[in-house]
N, CA, C, O and CB atoms as a CASP TS submission, in Angstrom:
PFRMAT TS
TARGET T0000
AUTHOR 0000-0000-0000
METHOD Language model
MODEL 1
PARENT N/A
ATOM      1  N   UNK     1       0.967  -1.189  -0.081  1.00  0.00           N
ATOM      2  CA  UNK     1      -0.096   0.026   0.092  1.00  0.00           C
ATOM      3  C   UNK     1       1.173   0.905  -0.048  1.00  0.00           C
ATOM      4  O   UNK     1       2.367   0.621  -0.141  1.00  0.00           O
ATOM      5  CB  UNK     1      -1.199   0.200   1.710  1.00  0.00           C
ATOM      6  N   UNK     2       0.175   2.608  -0.024  1.00  0.00           N
ATOM      7  CA  UNK     2       0.945   3.542  -0.287  1.00  0.00           C
ATOM      8  C   UNK     2       1.522   4.187   0.729  1.00  0.00           C
ATOM      9  O   UNK     2       2.521   4.906   0.731  1.00  0.00           O
ATOM     10  CB  UNK     2       0.419   4.268  -0.961  1.00  0.00           C
ATOM     11  N   UNK     3       0.514   3.739   1.946  1.00  0.00           N
ATOM     12  CA  UNK     3       0.889   4.471   3.828  1.00  0.00           C
ATOM     13  C   UNK     3       1.663   3.569   3.677  1.00  0.00           C
ATOM     14  O   UNK     3       2.006   4.083   2.613  1.00  0.00           O
ATOM     15  CB  UNK     3      -0.242   4.494   5.507  1.00  0.00           C
ATOM     16  N   UNK     4       2.483   2.402   3.747  1.00  0.00           N
ATOM     17  CA  UNK     4       2.968   1.212   4.226  1.00  0.00           C
ATOM     18  C   UNK     4       4.562   2.141   4.105  1.00  0.00           C
ATOM     19  O   UNK     4       4.808   2.660   3.017  1.00  0.00           O
ATOM     20  CB  UNK     4       2.557  -0.446   3.196  1.00  0.00           C
ATOM     21  N   UNK     5       5.719   2.322   5.420  1.00  0.00           N
ATOM     22  CA  UNK     5       6.652   2.405   5.116  1.00  0.00           C
ATOM     23  C   UNK     5       7.618   1.786   4.363  1.00  0.00           C
ATOM     24  O   UNK     5       8.654   2.333   3.986  1.00  0.00           O
ATOM     25  CB  UNK     5       6.807   2.548   5.734  1.00  0.00           C
ATOM     26  N   UNK     6       7.281   0.607   4.129  1.00  0.00           N
ATOM     27  CA  UNK     6       8.610  -0.264   3.138  1.00  0.00           C
ATOM     28  C   UNK     6       7.438  -1.012   2.457  1.00  0.00           C
ATOM     29  O   UNK     6       6.348  -1.272   2.967  1.00  0.00           O
ATOM     30  CB  UNK     6      10.085  -1.557   4.117  1.00  0.00           C
ATOM     31  N   UNK     7       7.872  -1.312   1.199  1.00  0.00           N
ATOM     32  CA  UNK     7       7.390  -1.836   0.060  1.00  0.00           C
ATOM     33  C   UNK     7       8.028  -2.471  -0.120  1.00  0.00           C
ATOM     34  O   UNK     7       9.138  -2.426   0.411  1.00  0.00           O
ATOM     35  CB  UNK     7       7.139  -1.315  -0.862  1.00  0.00           C
ATOM     36  N   UNK     8       7.428  -4.048  -1.547  1.00  0.00           N
ATOM     37  CA  UNK     8       8.496  -4.884  -1.523  1.00  0.00           C
ATOM     38  C   UNK     8       9.263  -4.219  -2.827  1.00  0.00           C
ATOM     39  O   UNK     8       8.639  -3.386  -3.484  1.00  0.00           O
ATOM     40  CB  UNK     8       8.063  -6.540  -1.592  1.00  0.00           C
ATOM     41  N   UNK     9      10.563  -4.566  -3.196  1.00  0.00           N
ATOM     42  CA  UNK     9      11.179  -4.430  -4.152  1.00  0.00           C
ATOM     43  C   UNK     9      11.148  -5.223  -5.323  1.00  0.00           C
ATOM     44  O   UNK     9      11.537  -6.390  -5.353  1.00  0.00           O
ATOM     45  CB  UNK     9      12.080  -4.363  -3.780  1.00  0.00           C
ATOM     46  N   UNK    10      10.709  -4.629  -6.245  1.00  0.00           N
ATOM     47  CA  UNK    10      10.282  -4.819  -7.407  1.00  0.00           C
ATOM     48  C   UNK    10      10.834  -3.885  -8.502  1.00  0.00           C
ATOM     49  O   UNK    10      10.965  -2.666  -8.382  1.00  0.00           O
ATOM     50  CB  UNK    10       8.986  -4.786  -7.304  1.00  0.00           C
ATOM     51  N   UNK    11      11.090  -4.507  -9.412  1.00  0.00           N
ATOM     52  CA  UNK    11      11.400  -3.827 -11.177  1.00  0.00           C
ATOM     53  C   UNK    11      10.101  -2.577 -11.645  1.00  0.00           C
ATOM     54  O   UNK    11      10.215  -1.582 -12.362  1.00  0.00           O
ATOM     55  CB  UNK    11      11.177  -5.538 -12.667  1.00  0.00           C
ATOM     56  N   UNK    12       9.114  -3.021 -11.043  1.00  0.00           N
ATOM     57  CA  UNK    12       8.099  -2.578 -11.733  1.00  0.00           C
ATOM     58  C   UNK    12       7.744  -1.086 -11.111  1.00  0.00           C
ATOM     59  O   UNK    12       7.088  -0.228 -11.702  1.00  0.00           O
ATOM     60  CB  UNK    12       6.954  -3.643 -11.673  1.00  0.00           C
ATOM     61  N   UNK    13       8.312  -0.966  -9.808  1.00  0.00           N
ATOM     62  CA  UNK    13       8.477   0.364  -9.070  1.00  0.00           C
ATOM     63  C   UNK    13      10.118   1.369  -8.911  1.00  0.00           C
ATOM     64  O   UNK    13      10.446   2.278  -8.148  1.00  0.00           O
ATOM     65  CB  UNK    13       7.992  -0.115  -7.561  1.00  0.00           C
ATOM     66  N   UNK    14      10.794   0.696  -9.967  1.00  0.00           N
ATOM     67  CA  UNK    14      12.370   1.232  -9.987  1.00  0.00           C
ATOM     68  C   UNK    14      12.261   2.509 -10.322  1.00  0.00           C
ATOM     69  O   UNK    14      11.201   2.834 -10.858  1.00  0.00           O
ATOM     70  CB  UNK    14      13.414   0.536 -11.024  1.00  0.00           C
ATOM     71  N   UNK    15      13.160   3.415 -10.134  1.00  0.00           N
ATOM     72  CA  UNK    15      13.493   4.569 -11.004  1.00  0.00           C
ATOM     73  C   UNK    15      14.463   3.796 -12.349  1.00  0.00           C
ATOM     74  O   UNK    15      14.210   4.392 -13.396  1.00  0.00           O
ATOM     75  CB  UNK    15      14.454   5.872  -9.970  1.00  0.00           C
ATOM     76  N   UNK    16      15.074   3.106 -12.477  1.00  0.00           N
ATOM     77  CA  UNK    16      15.820   2.701 -13.323  1.00  0.00           C
ATOM     78  C   UNK    16      15.178   1.686 -14.606  1.00  0.00           C
ATOM     79  O   UNK    16      15.734   1.345 -15.650  1.00  0.00           O
ATOM     80  CB  UNK    16      16.788   2.145 -12.516  1.00  0.00           C
ATOM     81  N   UNK    17      13.646   1.317 -14.041  1.00  0.00           N
ATOM     82  CA  UNK    17      13.476   0.807 -15.295  1.00  0.00           C
ATOM     83  C   UNK    17      11.882   1.134 -15.952  1.00  0.00           C
ATOM     84  O   UNK    17      11.068   1.565 -15.135  1.00  0.00           O
ATOM     85  CB  UNK    17      13.806  -0.759 -15.146  1.00  0.00           C
ATOM     86  N   UNK    18      11.526   0.993 -17.034  1.00  0.00           N
ATOM     87  CA  UNK    18      10.813   1.335 -17.680  1.00  0.00           C
ATOM     88  C   UNK    18       9.740   0.384 -18.266  1.00  0.00           C
ATOM     89  O   UNK    18      10.317  -0.666 -18.549  1.00  0.00           O
ATOM     90  CB  UNK    18      11.463   1.882 -18.339  1.00  0.00           C
ATOM     91  N   UNK    19       8.314   0.302 -18.592  1.00  0.00           N
ATOM     92  CA  UNK    19       7.537  -0.860 -18.973  1.00  0.00           C
ATOM     93  C   UNK    19       8.105  -0.994 -20.365  1.00  0.00           C
ATOM     94  O   UNK    19       8.951  -0.191 -20.760  1.00  0.00           O
ATOM     95  CB  UNK    19       5.876  -0.692 -18.883  1.00  0.00           C
ATOM     96  N   UNK    20       7.748  -1.800 -20.981  1.00  0.00           N
ATOM     97  CA  UNK    20       7.762  -2.101 -22.628  1.00  0.00           C
ATOM     98  C   UNK    20       6.883  -3.089 -23.201  1.00  0.00           C
ATOM     99  O   UNK    20       6.644  -4.136 -22.600  1.00  0.00           O
ATOM    100  CB  UNK    20       9.091  -2.586 -23.093  1.00  0.00           C
ATOM    101  N   UNK    21       6.371  -2.809 -24.369  1.00  0.00           N
ATOM    102  CA  UNK    21       5.217  -3.255 -24.868  1.00  0.00           C
ATOM    103  C   UNK    21       4.873  -4.244 -24.630  1.00  0.00           C
ATOM    104  O   UNK    21       3.652  -4.397 -24.590  1.00  0.00           O
ATOM    105  CB  UNK    21       5.097  -3.234 -25.855  1.00  0.00           C
ATOM    106  N   UNK    22       5.911  -5.620 -24.303  1.00  0.00           N
ATOM    107  CA  UNK    22       4.940  -7.066 -23.743  1.00  0.00           C
ATOM    108  C   UNK    22       4.975  -7.229 -22.520  1.00  0.00           C
ATOM    109  O   UNK    22       4.922  -8.411 -22.182  1.00  0.00           O
ATOM    110  CB  UNK    22       5.346  -8.502 -24.208  1.00  0.00           C
ATOM    111  N   UNK    23       5.086  -6.080 -21.262  1.00  0.00           N
ATOM    112  CA  UNK    23       4.343  -6.259 -19.998  1.00  0.00           C
ATOM    113  C   UNK    23       5.718  -6.307 -18.744  1.00  0.00           C
ATOM    114  O   UNK    23       5.465  -6.198 -17.545  1.00  0.00           O
ATOM    115  CB  UNK    23       3.273  -7.891 -20.121  1.00  0.00           C
ATOM    116  N   UNK    24       7.102  -6.479 -19.255  1.00  0.00           N
ATOM    117  CA  UNK    24       8.146  -7.082 -18.764  1.00  0.00           C
ATOM    118  C   UNK    24       9.107  -5.260 -18.816  1.00  0.00           C
ATOM    119  O   UNK    24       9.048  -4.381 -19.676  1.00  0.00           O
ATOM    120  CB  UNK    24       8.721  -8.717 -19.904  1.00  0.00           C
ATOM    121  N   UNK    25       9.607  -5.297 -17.985  1.00  0.00           N
ATOM    122  CA  UNK    25      10.546  -4.101 -18.110  1.00  0.00           C
ATOM    123  C   UNK    25      12.085  -4.080 -18.426  1.00  0.00           C
ATOM    124  O   UNK    25      12.871  -5.027 -18.415  1.00  0.00           O
ATOM    125  CB  UNK    25      10.466  -3.493 -16.950  1.00  0.00           C
ATOM    126  N   UNK    26      12.385  -2.321 -18.805  1.00  0.00           N
ATOM    127  CA  UNK    26      13.501  -2.703 -19.640  1.00  0.00           C
ATOM    128  C   UNK    26      14.667  -1.399 -18.420  1.00  0.00           C
ATOM    129  O   UNK    26      14.665  -0.185 -18.213  1.00  0.00           O
ATOM    130  CB  UNK    26      13.140  -2.264 -21.881  1.00  0.00           C
ATOM    131  N   UNK    27      15.553  -2.687 -17.888  1.00  0.00           N
ATOM    132  CA  UNK    27      16.293  -1.865 -16.720  1.00  0.00           C
ATOM    133  C   UNK    27      17.133  -1.370 -17.799  1.00  0.00           C
ATOM    134  O   UNK    27      17.279  -1.786 -18.948  1.00  0.00           O
ATOM    135  CB  UNK    27      17.112  -2.702 -15.284  1.00  0.00           C
ATOM    136  N   UNK    28      17.921   0.113 -16.859  1.00  0.00           N
ATOM    137  CA  UNK    28      18.893   0.879 -17.567  1.00  0.00           C
ATOM    138  C   UNK    28      20.501   0.330 -17.009  1.00  0.00           C
ATOM    139  O   UNK    28      21.529   1.008 -17.037  1.00  0.00           O
ATOM    140  CB  UNK    28      18.554   2.593 -17.243  1.00  0.00           C
ATOM    141  N   UNK    29      20.396  -0.737 -16.632  1.00  0.00           N
ATOM    142  CA  UNK    29      21.530  -1.546 -16.043  1.00  0.00           C
ATOM    143  C   UNK    29      22.013  -2.839 -17.048  1.00  0.00           C
ATOM    144  O   UNK    29      22.979  -3.028 -17.788  1.00  0.00           O
ATOM    145  CB  UNK    29      20.995  -2.137 -14.539  1.00  0.00           C
ATOM    146  N   UNK    30      20.364  -3.908 -16.524  1.00  0.00           N
ATOM    147  CA  UNK    30      20.328  -4.882 -16.708  1.00  0.00           C
ATOM    148  C   UNK    30      19.411  -5.497 -18.034  1.00  0.00           C
ATOM    149  O   UNK    30      18.947  -6.630 -18.172  1.00  0.00           O
ATOM    150  CB  UNK    30      20.116  -5.173 -15.588  1.00  0.00           C
ATOM    151  N   UNK    31      19.340  -4.443 -18.848  1.00  0.00           N
ATOM    152  CA  UNK    31      18.270  -4.608 -20.001  1.00  0.00           C
ATOM    153  C   UNK    31      16.725  -5.422 -19.338  1.00  0.00           C
ATOM    154  O   UNK    31      16.223  -5.447 -18.214  1.00  0.00           O
ATOM    155  CB  UNK    31      19.109  -5.713 -21.374  1.00  0.00           C
ATOM    156  N   UNK    32      16.296  -6.079 -20.797  1.00  0.00           N
ATOM    157  CA  UNK    32      14.900  -6.622 -20.294  1.00  0.00           C
ATOM    158  C   UNK    32      15.041  -7.216 -18.875  1.00  0.00           C
ATOM    159  O   UNK    32      16.072  -7.822 -18.586  1.00  0.00           O
ATOM    160  CB  UNK    32      14.307  -7.805 -21.303  1.00  0.00           C
ATOM    161  N   UNK    33      13.784  -7.024 -17.747  1.00  0.00           N
ATOM    162  CA  UNK    33      13.967  -8.157 -17.007  1.00  0.00           C
ATOM    163  C   UNK    33      12.629  -8.305 -16.758  1.00  0.00           C
ATOM    164  O   UNK    33      11.790  -7.834 -17.526  1.00  0.00           O
ATOM    165  CB  UNK    33      14.895  -8.117 -15.822  1.00  0.00           C
ATOM    166  N   UNK    34      12.287  -9.021 -15.580  1.00  0.00           N
ATOM    167  CA  UNK    34      10.773  -9.544 -15.351  1.00  0.00           C
ATOM    168  C   UNK    34      10.068  -8.187 -14.159  1.00  0.00           C
ATOM    169  O   UNK    34      10.776  -7.649 -13.308  1.00  0.00           O
ATOM    170  CB  UNK    34      10.838 -11.531 -14.453  1.00  0.00           C
ATOM    171  N   UNK    35       8.873  -7.917 -14.327  1.00  0.00           N
ATOM    172  CA  UNK    35       8.673  -6.413 -13.303  1.00  0.00           C
ATOM    173  C   UNK    35       8.762  -6.947 -12.105  1.00  0.00           C
ATOM    174  O   UNK    35       9.041  -6.098 -11.258  1.00  0.00           O
ATOM    175  CB  UNK    35       7.142  -5.464 -13.352  1.00  0.00           C
ATOM    176  N   UNK    36       8.587  -8.445 -11.527  1.00  0.00           N
ATOM    177  CA  UNK    36       8.680  -9.007 -10.154  1.00  0.00           C
ATOM    178  C   UNK    36      10.466  -8.711  -9.657  1.00  0.00           C
ATOM    179  O   UNK    36      10.790  -8.158  -8.605  1.00  0.00           O
ATOM    180  CB  UNK    36       8.167 -10.889 -10.245  1.00  0.00           C
ATOM    181  N   UNK    37      11.313  -9.171 -10.577  1.00  0.00           N
ATOM    182  CA  UNK    37      12.316  -8.990 -10.252  1.00  0.00           C
ATOM    183  C   UNK    37      13.184  -7.808  -9.307  1.00  0.00           C
ATOM    184  O   UNK    37      12.421  -6.918  -8.931  1.00  0.00           O
ATOM    185  CB  UNK    37      12.542  -9.138 -11.178  1.00  0.00           C
ATOM    186  N   UNK    38      14.494  -7.637  -8.890  1.00  0.00           N
ATOM    187  CA  UNK    38      14.878  -6.564  -8.132  1.00  0.00           C
ATOM    188  C   UNK    38      16.080  -7.110  -8.444  1.00  0.00           C
ATOM    189  O   UNK    38      16.322  -8.218  -8.921  1.00  0.00           O
ATOM    190  CB  UNK    38      14.400  -6.260  -6.659  1.00  0.00           C
ATOM    191  N   UNK    39      17.036  -5.960  -8.034  1.00  0.00           N
ATOM    192  CA  UNK    39      18.531  -5.668  -7.887  1.00  0.00           C
ATOM    193  C   UNK    39      19.084  -4.843  -6.946  1.00  0.00           C
ATOM    194  O   UNK    39      18.338  -3.999  -6.449  1.00  0.00           O
ATOM    195  CB  UNK    39      18.991  -5.176  -8.937  1.00  0.00           C
ATOM    196  N   UNK    40      20.631  -4.914  -6.461  1.00  0.00           N
ATOM    197  CA  UNK    40      20.836  -4.125  -5.817  1.00  0.00           C
ATOM    198  C   UNK    40      21.218  -2.506  -6.013  1.00  0.00           C
ATOM    199  O   UNK    40      21.919  -1.751  -5.339  1.00  0.00           O
ATOM    200  CB  UNK    40      21.442  -4.718  -5.363  1.00  0.00           C
ATOM    201  N   UNK    41      20.478  -2.321  -7.186  1.00  0.00           N
ATOM    202  CA  UNK    41      20.728  -0.724  -7.712  1.00  0.00           C
ATOM    203  C   UNK    41      18.980  -0.341  -7.535  1.00  0.00           C
ATOM    204  O   UNK    41      18.512   0.508  -8.292  1.00  0.00           O
ATOM    205  CB  UNK    41      21.534  -0.534  -9.787  1.00  0.00           C
ATOM    206  N   UNK    42      18.272  -0.874  -6.722  1.00  0.00           N
ATOM    207  CA  UNK    42      17.086  -0.546  -7.072  1.00  0.00           C
ATOM    208  C   UNK    42      16.765   0.776  -6.191  1.00  0.00           C
ATOM    209  O   UNK    42      17.250   0.941  -5.071  1.00  0.00           O
ATOM    210  CB  UNK    42      16.148  -1.749  -6.894  1.00  0.00           C
ATOM    211  N   UNK    43      16.009   1.577  -6.737  1.00  0.00           N
ATOM    212  CA  UNK    43      15.834   2.626  -6.504  1.00  0.00           C
ATOM    213  C   UNK    43      14.114   3.142  -6.820  1.00  0.00           C
ATOM    214  O   UNK    43      13.605   3.505  -7.881  1.00  0.00           O
ATOM    215  CB  UNK    43      16.927   3.209  -7.200  1.00  0.00           C
ATOM    216  N   UNK    44      13.388   2.975  -5.174  1.00  0.00           N
ATOM    217  CA  UNK    44      11.756   3.209  -5.207  1.00  0.00           C
ATOM    218  C   UNK    44      11.847   4.629  -5.928  1.00  0.00           C
ATOM    219  O   UNK    44      12.803   5.403  -5.929  1.00  0.00           O
ATOM    220  CB  UNK    44      10.851   3.261  -3.474  1.00  0.00           C
ATOM    221  N   UNK    45      10.518   4.778  -6.582  1.00  0.00           N
ATOM    222  CA  UNK    45      10.105   6.177  -7.499  1.00  0.00           C
ATOM    223  C   UNK    45       8.237   5.493  -7.539  1.00  0.00           C
ATOM    224  O   UNK    45       7.573   4.631  -8.114  1.00  0.00           O
ATOM    225  CB  UNK    45      11.277   6.353  -9.687  1.00  0.00           C
ATOM    226  N   UNK    46       8.052   6.799  -6.295  1.00  0.00           N
ATOM    227  CA  UNK    46       6.758   6.658  -5.907  1.00  0.00           C
ATOM    228  C   UNK    46       5.770   7.180  -7.116  1.00  0.00           C
ATOM    229  O   UNK    46       4.551   7.024  -7.059  1.00  0.00           O
ATOM    230  CB  UNK    46       6.575   7.430  -4.558  1.00  0.00           C
ATOM    231  N   UNK    47       6.326   7.711  -8.030  1.00  0.00           N
ATOM    232  CA  UNK    47       5.147   7.634  -9.164  1.00  0.00           C
ATOM    233  C   UNK    47       5.142   6.963 -10.069  1.00  0.00           C
ATOM    234  O   UNK    47       4.829   7.380 -11.183  1.00  0.00           O
ATOM    235  CB  UNK    47       4.882   8.572  -9.781  1.00  0.00           C
ATOM    236  N   UNK    48       5.535   5.586  -9.794  1.00  0.00           N
ATOM    237  CA  UNK    48       5.532   4.295 -10.380  1.00  0.00           C
ATOM    238  C   UNK    48       4.396   3.898 -10.043  1.00  0.00           C
ATOM    239  O   UNK    48       3.682   3.243 -10.804  1.00  0.00           O
ATOM    240  CB  UNK    48       6.534   3.389 -10.040  1.00  0.00           C
ATOM    241  N   UNK    49       4.046   4.250  -8.804  1.00  0.00           N
ATOM    242  CA  UNK    49       2.866   3.442  -7.817  1.00  0.00           C
ATOM    243  C   UNK    49       1.304   3.529  -8.015  1.00  0.00           C
ATOM    244  O   UNK    49       0.568   4.469  -7.714  1.00  0.00           O
ATOM    245  CB  UNK    49       2.998   3.970  -6.353  1.00  0.00           C
ATOM    246  N   UNK    50       0.988   2.363  -8.575  1.00  0.00           N
ATOM    247  CA  UNK    50      -0.611   2.885  -8.751  1.00  0.00           C
ATOM    248  C   UNK    50      -1.487   2.196  -7.795  1.00  0.00           C
ATOM    249  O   UNK    50      -1.804   1.008  -7.844  1.00  0.00           O
ATOM    250  CB  UNK    50      -1.265   2.572 -10.276  1.00  0.00           C
ATOM    251  N   UNK    51      -2.004   3.443  -6.538  1.00  0.00           N
ATOM    252  CA  UNK    51      -2.776   2.930  -5.855  1.00  0.00           C
ATOM    253  C   UNK    51      -4.418   2.407  -6.013  1.00  0.00           C
ATOM    254  O   UNK    51      -5.195   2.880  -6.842  1.00  0.00           O
ATOM    255  CB  UNK    51      -2.581   3.646  -5.127  1.00  0.00           C
ATOM    256  N   UNK    52      -4.740   1.388  -5.083  1.00  0.00           N
ATOM    257  CA  UNK    52      -5.504   0.695  -5.238  1.00  0.00           C
ATOM    258  C   UNK    52      -6.873   1.911  -5.067  1.00  0.00           C
ATOM    259  O   UNK    52      -6.905   2.968  -4.437  1.00  0.00           O
ATOM    260  CB  UNK    52      -5.239  -0.557  -4.324  1.00  0.00           C
ATOM    261  N   UNK    53      -8.063   1.134  -6.036  1.00  0.00           N
ATOM    262  CA  UNK    53      -9.352   1.691  -5.795  1.00  0.00           C
ATOM    263  C   UNK    53      -9.776   1.783  -4.457  1.00  0.00           C
ATOM    264  O   UNK    53      -9.884   0.679  -3.924  1.00  0.00           O
ATOM    265  CB  UNK    53     -10.275   1.011  -6.450  1.00  0.00           C
ATOM    266  N   UNK    54     -10.040   2.708  -3.770  1.00  0.00           N
ATOM    267  CA  UNK    54     -10.698   2.719  -2.219  1.00  0.00           C
ATOM    268  C   UNK    54     -12.210   1.934  -2.079  1.00  0.00           C
ATOM    269  O   UNK    54     -13.074   1.985  -2.955  1.00  0.00           O
ATOM    270  CB  UNK    54     -10.965   4.464  -1.725  1.00  0.00           C
ATOM    271  N   UNK    55     -12.281   1.528  -1.366  1.00  0.00           N
ATOM    272  CA  UNK    55     -13.999   0.428  -1.279  1.00  0.00           C
ATOM    273  C   UNK    55     -14.795   1.037  -1.209  1.00  0.00           C
ATOM    274  O   UNK    55     -14.750   2.063  -0.530  1.00  0.00           O
ATOM    275  CB  UNK    55     -14.468  -0.554  -0.147  1.00  0.00           C
ATOM    276  N   UNK    56     -16.192   0.548  -2.089  1.00  0.00           N
ATOM    277  CA  UNK    56     -17.063   1.618  -2.139  1.00  0.00           C
ATOM    278  C   UNK    56     -17.856   1.828  -0.880  1.00  0.00           C
ATOM    279  O   UNK    56     -17.549   0.946  -0.078  1.00  0.00           O
ATOM    280  CB  UNK    56     -17.920   1.450  -3.237  1.00  0.00           C
ATOM    281  N   UNK    57     -18.915   2.795  -0.309  1.00  0.00           N
ATOM    282  CA  UNK    57     -18.994   3.220   0.785  1.00  0.00           C
ATOM    283  C   UNK    57     -20.720   2.625   0.563  1.00  0.00           C
ATOM    284  O   UNK    57     -21.434   3.069  -0.336  1.00  0.00           O
ATOM    285  CB  UNK    57     -18.430   4.893   1.073  1.00  0.00           C
ATOM    286  N   UNK    58     -21.258   1.396   1.714  1.00  0.00           N
ATOM    287  CA  UNK    58     -22.266   1.119   1.758  1.00  0.00           C
ATOM    288  C   UNK    58     -23.239   2.305   1.785  1.00  0.00           C
ATOM    289  O   UNK    58     -22.885   3.336   2.356  1.00  0.00           O
ATOM    290  CB  UNK    58     -22.279   0.330   2.623  1.00  0.00           C
ATOM    291  N   UNK    59     -24.562   2.216   1.145  1.00  0.00           N
ATOM    292  CA  UNK    59     -25.166   3.546   1.721  1.00  0.00           C
ATOM    293  C   UNK    59     -26.619   3.053   2.594  1.00  0.00           C
ATOM    294  O   UNK    59     -27.364   2.260   2.019  1.00  0.00           O
ATOM    295  CB  UNK    59     -25.565   4.749   0.277  1.00  0.00           C
ATOM    296  N   UNK    60     -26.769   3.254   3.162  1.00  0.00           N
ATOM    297  CA  UNK    60     -28.064   3.037   4.745  1.00  0.00           C
ATOM    298  C   UNK    60     -29.339   3.331   4.176  1.00  0.00           C
ATOM    299  O   UNK    60     -29.430   4.234   3.344  1.00  0.00           O
ATOM    300  CB  UNK    60     -27.910   4.359   6.337  1.00  0.00           C
ATOM    301  N   UNK    61     -30.080   2.838   4.443  1.00  0.00           N
ATOM    302  CA  UNK    61     -31.745   3.127   4.431  1.00  0.00           C
ATOM    303  C   UNK    61     -31.764   4.554   4.429  1.00  0.00           C
ATOM    304  O   UNK    61     -32.128   5.045   3.360  1.00  0.00           O
ATOM    305  CB  UNK    61     -32.690   2.522   5.808  1.00  0.00           C
ATOM    306  N   UNK    62     -31.410   5.503   5.522  1.00  0.00           N
ATOM    307  CA  UNK    62     -31.841   7.125   5.706  1.00  0.00           C
ATOM    308  C   UNK    62     -31.455   7.736   5.059  1.00  0.00           C
ATOM    309  O   UNK    62     -31.838   8.882   4.827  1.00  0.00           O
ATOM    310  CB  UNK    62     -31.620   7.837   6.678  1.00  0.00           C
ATOM    311  N   UNK    63     -30.216   6.931   4.364  1.00  0.00           N
ATOM    312  CA  UNK    63     -29.017   8.484   3.104  1.00  0.00           C
ATOM    313  C   UNK    63     -30.475   8.087   1.988  1.00  0.00           C
ATOM    314  O   UNK    63     -31.179   9.059   1.717  1.00  0.00           O
ATOM    315  CB  UNK    63     -26.247   7.730   1.951  1.00  0.00           C
ATOM    316  N   UNK    64     -30.786   7.063   1.533  1.00  0.00           N
ATOM    317  CA  UNK    64     -31.292   6.684   0.484  1.00  0.00           C
ATOM    318  C   UNK    64     -33.018   7.172   0.525  1.00  0.00           C
ATOM    319  O   UNK    64     -33.592   6.847  -0.514  1.00  0.00           O
ATOM    320  CB  UNK    64     -30.936   5.138   0.390  1.00  0.00           C
ATOM    321  N   UNK    65     -33.734   7.747   1.344  1.00  0.00           N
ATOM    322  CA  UNK    65     -34.459   8.296   1.820  1.00  0.00           C
ATOM    323  C   UNK    65     -34.752  10.005   1.173  1.00  0.00           C
ATOM    324  O   UNK    65     -35.605  10.724   1.693  1.00  0.00           O
ATOM    325  CB  UNK    65     -34.032   8.039   3.069  1.00  0.00           C
TER
END
């Protein structure tokens, strides 16, 4: 989650990797890699993280009147 202090290391969130058309990542240092891969040069980029959709609130009977 975005609010967690530590997130799992994945090339999908690395500043040195970009997405390719095939769904894998293209690393600046290692070339084509899997998006679940990580290496010692991992650098977290918060702008690559896509937040989950928030849960829908249930409407009560009073609000629907």
